[in-house]
C-alpha positions as a printed Julia matrix, in Angstrom:
238×3 Matrix{Float64}:
  24.65  -25.95    0.65
  24.63  -22.58   -1.1
  21.93  -23.83   -3.47
  19.67  -24.76   -0.52
  20.25  -21.33    1.04
  19.31  -19.64   -2.23
  16.1   -21.67   -2.46
  15.28  -20.76    1.15
  15.72  -17.02    0.54
  13.7   -17.19   -2.68
  10.82  -18.86   -0.86
  10.96  -16.34    1.95
  10.97  -13.55   -0.63
   7.88  -15.01   -2.27
   6.11  -15.12    1.11
   6.98  -11.49    1.81
   5.78  -10.4    -1.65
   2.53  -12.35   -1.2
   1.98  -10.65    2.14
   2.52   -7.23    0.56
   0.06   -8.01   -2.24
  -2.58   -9.27    0.19
  -2.39   -6.36    2.63
  -0.31   -3.54    1.12
  -1.74   -1.02    3.61
   0.39   -2.64    6.35
   3.68   -1.94    4.6
   3.81    1.85    4.88
   4.34    1.76    8.63
   6.89   -1.04    8.3
   8.78    0.99    5.68
   8.75    4.05    7.94
  10.12    2.11   10.91
  12.88    0.6     8.76
  13.82    4.09    7.53
  14.07    5.47   11.07
  16.21    2.5    12.13
  18.56    3.19    9.21
  19.17    6.63   10.69
  19.99    5.17   14.12
  22.18    2.23   13.08
  25.69    2.44   11.53
  25.88    2.11    7.77
  29.37    0.64    7.91
  31.21   -1.32   10.56
  34.69   -2.73   10.5
  37.95   -3.43   12.22
  41.28   -1.88   11.31
  44.51   -2.17   13.3
  42.67   -3.42   16.38
  40.18   -0.55   16.27
  36.51   -1.46   15.9
  34.58    1.32   14.23
  31.17    2.3    12.94
  30.12    4.97   10.45
  26.64    6.48   10.26
  25.29    7.94    7.03
  24.8    11.37    8.6
  28.46   11.77    9.62
  28.89   10.15   13.03
  32.09    8.13   13.47
  32.68    5.88   16.46
  35.73    3.76   17.24
  36.73    1.64   20.2
  39.99    0.0    21.25
  40.77   -1.77   24.5
  37.59   -0.51   26.13
  38.11    3.11   25.13
  35.5     4.58   22.77
  35.92    7.75   20.8
  33.0     9.33   18.94
  33.28   12.26   16.58
  30.84   14.01   14.27
  32.17   14.88   10.82
  29.16   15.88    8.72
  29.42   15.63    4.95
  26.96   17.36    2.67
  25.91   14.28    0.68
  25.54   11.96    3.64
  23.75   14.57    5.76
  21.27   15.52    3.02
  20.57   11.87    2.19
  20.0    11.03    5.86
  17.67   13.97    6.51
  15.53   13.24    3.44
  15.31    9.55    4.34
  14.38   10.42    7.93
  11.66   12.88    6.89
  10.34   10.39    4.32
  10.27    7.7     6.99
   8.25    9.89    9.35
   5.74   10.59    6.55
   5.55    6.85    5.86
   4.83    6.17    9.54
   2.05    8.78    9.67
   0.41    7.66    6.43
   1.04    4.02    7.33
  -0.94    4.4    10.56
  -3.77    5.99    8.56
  -3.68    3.15    6.01
  -3.82    0.49    8.75
  -6.95    2.13   10.11
  -8.56    2.17    6.67
  -7.56   -1.47    6.0
  -8.04   -1.04    2.28
  -6.15    0.06   -0.79
  -5.98    3.81   -1.32
  -4.68    5.33   -4.55
  -3.6     8.64   -2.98
  -1.52    6.88   -0.33
  -0.13    4.59   -3.01
   1.14    7.57   -5.0
   2.78    9.06   -1.9
   4.47    5.78   -1.0
   5.68    5.21   -4.57
   7.27    8.65   -4.7
   8.89    8.33   -1.25
  10.12    4.79   -1.95
  11.68    5.85   -5.25
  13.4     8.83   -3.62
  14.77    6.71   -0.77
  16.19    4.07   -3.1
  17.77    6.61   -5.44
  19.36    8.48   -2.52
  20.68    5.23   -1.08
  22.3     4.38   -4.41
  23.82    7.88   -4.48
  25.24    7.4    -0.99
  26.68    3.97   -1.83
  28.46    5.38   -4.88
  29.69    8.42   -2.95
  31.04    6.4     0.0
  32.33    3.45   -1.98
  35.92    4.04   -0.77
  34.84    3.39    2.85
  33.18    0.13    1.93
  36.42   -0.99    0.25
  38.55   -0.51    3.37
  40.12   -3.7     4.79
  37.75   -5.27    7.33
  34.86   -2.95    6.45
  31.39   -4.25    5.68
  27.98   -2.81    4.93
  25.86   -2.81    8.07
  22.14   -2.67    8.91
  21.94    1.09    8.45
  22.18    0.53    4.69
  19.99   -2.55    4.63
  17.17   -0.94    6.62
  17.19    2.03    4.26
  16.98   -0.24    1.21
  14.19   -2.27    2.81
  12.29    0.91    3.65
  12.46    2.17    0.07
  11.59   -1.23   -1.38
   8.59   -1.8     0.9
   7.27    1.69    0.2
   7.75    1.42   -3.57
   6.27   -2.07   -4.02
   3.28   -1.52   -1.73
   2.7     1.92   -3.3
   2.53    0.44   -6.8
   0.12   -2.27   -5.6
  -2.06    0.35   -3.9
  -2.22    2.38   -7.12
  -2.96   -0.49   -9.47
  -5.58   -2.18   -7.29
  -9.05   -0.79   -6.67
 -10.17   -0.65   -3.05
 -11.88   -3.89   -2.03
 -14.74   -2.01   -0.4
 -15.26   -0.05   -3.63
 -15.39   -3.28   -5.64
 -18.02   -4.81   -3.35
 -20.1    -1.63   -3.48
 -19.95   -1.51   -7.27
 -21.03   -5.15   -7.55
 -23.97   -4.71   -5.19
 -25.04   -1.5    -6.91
 -24.94   -3.16  -10.31
 -27.22   -5.9    -8.99
 -29.65   -3.38   -7.6
 -29.59   -1.07  -10.6
 -28.97   -2.95  -13.85
 -28.59   -0.75  -16.88
 -31.64   -2.17  -18.6
 -35.19   -0.95  -19.13
 -37.78   -3.7   -18.64
 -41.29   -4.05  -20.0
 -43.71   -3.99  -17.07
 -45.52   -7.28  -16.57
 -49.17   -7.1   -15.65
 -51.66   -9.61  -14.34
 -55.45   -9.49  -14.15
 -57.42  -11.18  -11.39
 -61.08  -11.24  -10.37
 -61.83  -10.77   -6.68
 -64.72  -12.21   -4.71
 -67.0    -9.38   -5.78
 -66.27   -9.93   -9.43
 -64.11   -6.82   -9.66
 -61.12   -6.9   -11.99
 -57.79   -6.22  -10.23
 -54.73   -5.31  -12.31
 -51.29   -5.83  -10.73
 -48.0    -4.45  -12.0
 -45.16   -6.97  -11.6
 -41.41   -6.35  -11.7
 -39.89   -8.24  -14.61
 -36.62   -8.66  -12.71
 -37.57   -9.77   -9.18
 -41.31  -10.49   -9.42
 -42.35   -7.9    -6.8
 -45.99   -6.77   -7.17
 -47.2    -3.17   -7.05
 -44.08   -1.82   -5.41
 -43.07    0.96   -7.81
 -42.48    4.67   -7.82
 -43.12    6.67  -10.96
 -40.19    8.64  -12.37
 -39.98   11.17  -15.15
 -41.02   10.25  -18.7
 -43.37    7.53  -17.48
 -40.65    5.23  -16.13
 -41.54    3.06  -13.14
 -38.79    2.24  -10.63
 -38.99   -1.0    -8.63
 -38.38   -0.2    -4.96
 -37.15   -3.72   -4.2
 -34.47   -4.42   -6.82
 -33.98   -0.98   -8.41
 -34.87   -1.86  -12.02
 -36.71    0.54  -14.3
 -39.79   -0.39  -16.32
 -42.0     1.03  -19.0
 -45.63    0.31  -19.83
 -46.68   -0.94  -23.22
 -48.64    1.67  -25.13
């Protein structure tokens, strides 16, 4: 049973990773939303002596027993700093994520931002887990969604950021390919043809050696003729 569950999670993980690779520009906003949720949801929940409690990373403690709920705020420097940085990073991810979704293409600058923010969020989350390890070890305590959402936010931002950096924009690739077809880096010898018209007059035509277009050139510097149809350059035989 456990083996089947492991296979299921591995397959789901592969699907998520494939989705990130296909459209990494969608992940910045998702990462930002996850980060904001981690700020709003308890990092730890548990039950001790009949009291059900929750602990937020930024210092909020809430406990309830027999319908009575008590909430207190006990800020700690580490937890508060970690939470504020994660929240600010998440807001930046949301803003840049919305921009990336509008572009719908890979962007190196956004990729760098997401990689930095994702790395910071993950490192801070590890710091918080080490710092608050004693709370996680309490009887009945368990890590809650506040931690998981923060880890997901950092992971989504880091992975999609790396993909955005390593991959060239698709639109840029298509432009480069079309430009290379129009403007090959080769100098062709101009083809010429001679014909006699009805009046017996000789007509000389210049023909593009690449596309076959006739008499459709503009003369550039140094005696180079540029085909206006396909963009190739030609020279005339001396």
